[in-house]
PAVO-590088 format. One record per atom (N, C-alpha, C): x, y, z. Coordinates in steps of 0.2 Angstrom, whole numbers, plus 5000, padded with zeros to 4 digits. Layout:
XYZ...
This chain:
518050505048518050575047517450615051517650665054517150705058517250775057516750815060516850885060516650915053517050975052516951015046517050975040517550935039517650895033517050855031516850815036516250775035515650815033515550875036514950915034515050935027515650965025515750985018515650925013515950865015515850805011515050795010514750795015513950785015513650835010513850895011513550945006513650934999514350914998514550904991514150844988514150784992513750724990512950744989512750784993512050804993511850844987512250894985512250924979512250874973512750834973512850784967512250744967511950714972511350674972510750714969510650774971510150814968510250824961510850844959510950854952510850784948511050734951510850664947510150654947509750674952509050664952508750704947508950764946508750814941508850784934509550764933509750734926509250674925509050634930508650574929507950594928507750654928507050684927506650664933506850644939506350624944506250684948506450744946506250804950505650834946505450804941504850824937504250794939503750834941503150804943502850754939502850764932502550714927502850654928503550644929503850584929503650544935503550574941503350544947502550514946502150564944501450544943501350484938501750494932501650444927501950374929502350374934502550304937501950274940501550314944500950284947500450264942500450294936499950284931500250224926500850194928501150144924501350164917501450224916501650254909502350264909502750284914503450294914503750264920504250224918504550184924505250214926505350274924506050314926506150304933505650324937505750324945505950254947505650204945505750134947506550114945506750134939507450124937507950164941507750224942508250264947508250244954507650224957507650194964508050134964507950084960508250024960508950024959509150074954509950084953510250114960509850164963510150184969510150134975509650094975509650044980510249994979510349974973510949924971511649954973511750014970512350054971512450064979511950094982511950104989512150044993511749994991511849924995512549894994512849904988513549874987514049924991513849984991514350034995514350025002513750015005513649995012513949935014513849875010514149815012514849815011515149855006515849855005516149895011515849955013516149995019516149955025515549915026515549875033516049815033516149785027516549725026517349755027517449815025518149845025518249875032517749875036517849905043517849985043517550015038517550085037516850115040516350065041515750085044515450025048514950045052514649995056513949995055513649935054512949935052512549955058512050005058511650025063510950005062510749955066510149925065509649945070509049975067508550005071508049945072507549965077507049915079506549905072506349845071505949835065505249845068505049905068504349925070503849915065503449865064503049845059502449895059502149915065501649965065501850025063502450055064502650115062502850115054503050055052503150045045502550045041502050015043501350005040501050075039501050115045500750175045501150225041501850225042502250275039502250265031502250205029502250185022501550205019501050195022500350215020500350295019500550335024500550405024501050425018501650395018502150415013501850405006501550345005501250334998500750384996500250395001499750444999500050514998500450535002500850595002501150604995501550554993501950554987501450564981500850524981500450534975500150604975499950624981499650694981500150744979500750744982501250794981501550784974501650724972502050714966502750704967503050704973503750694974503850654981504350624981504550604988504950654991505150654998505550715001506150734997506550684995507150694992507050734985506650704981506550734974506150804975505750814980505450874982505950924983506450914987506950964989507350974982507550924978507850934972507450984967506750964967506351004963506351084965506351094972506351164974507051194972507551154972508151184969508151204962507751174958507651184951507151244950506851274955506351324955505651304955505451244957504751224957504351254963503951294961503551334967503051284970502751234966502251194970502651144974503251124972503651084977503851114983503851184983504051224989503351224994502851224991502151224995502151154998502251104994502251034997502751025002503351055002503851045007503551075014503151135013502851155019502451105023502051075019501651015021502050965025502650945022503050895025503350925032503450985032503751015039503151015044502551025042501951025046501850955048501850905044501850835046502350815050502950835049503550815054503350845061503150905061502950935068502450895071501850885067501350845070501650775073502050745069502350685072502750695078503150745079503450765085503050775091502550815090502050835095501650765097501550725093501150665095501650605096502250615096502750555097502650515104502450545109502350505116501750455115501250485112500650435111500850385105501150405100501350355095501850305097502350325102502850275104502450225108501950235112501550185116501050145113500850175107500350135103500650105097500650145091500850125085501550095085502050125088502750105088502850045092502350025097502449975101502149905098501749915093501349865090501749825085501849765086502149715081502949745080503249755086503949765085504349705086504749695080505149635080505849645083506049705085506649715088507149735083507849725085508349745080508549685076508149675071508349625066508349645059508649615055508649625048508349575044508149585038507849525034508349465033509049475032509449415033509349375039509349415045509249385051508549345052508049375049507349335049507349275045507649285039507649225034508249175035508749195038509349145039509749145033509649195028510049195022510649245024511249235022511749285023511649345020511849405023511749465020511949475013512549455011512849455004512349414999512149355001511749314997511049354996510749375002510149415001510149474997510649514997510749574993510849554986511249494985511349474978510749454975510249424978509649404976509149464974509249514979508849574977509049604971509749614970510049644964509849604958509849534958509649494953508949514951508449514956507749534955507749604952508149654954508049714951508249714944508849674942509049674935508549634931508149584934507649554930507049604929506949644934506349694933506549744928507249774928507449814923507349784916507549724915507449694909506749684906506349664911505549664909505349734907505549784911505249854909505549874903506149864901506449884895506249844889506049784890505849744884505149764882504749794887504149814885504149894883504749914883504849984881504450034885504450024892504050064897504450124899
């Protein structure tokens, strides 16, 4: 599927995803912050559910021939720097980019201010990309590999183990009523 139909479908799924984020309360600042304070594990539950459902969907689409796995370079320097910046930004902002956009759609003014910061950060990344490409992104680049490639475990088995770990984590969180 290409063209207008694909674009319309992407918008429909985007709105549905945003609505589900709001229904799951992860568009609420307090829900995100209380995850970092270990008082409310809603974000963990929503993200693990999204990872499991998305993973099953991607594996099924690839296995059925409807999609092709696009593997990017495993740039560990970029991953380390990006995840550190993302983590600090999420704690300060109270949202990840997706939940921030969904919070804006619900009328959150402070989410809108934070989104401006994300745009500025994106522009700074773009302006500094030539330098980052030769330094941070060149450091500890493993090439186009996946975790199953590195471990030697088949993708389906690797994903099943991650899903089992997620279910165990769900159970642990629920048994403590967190």
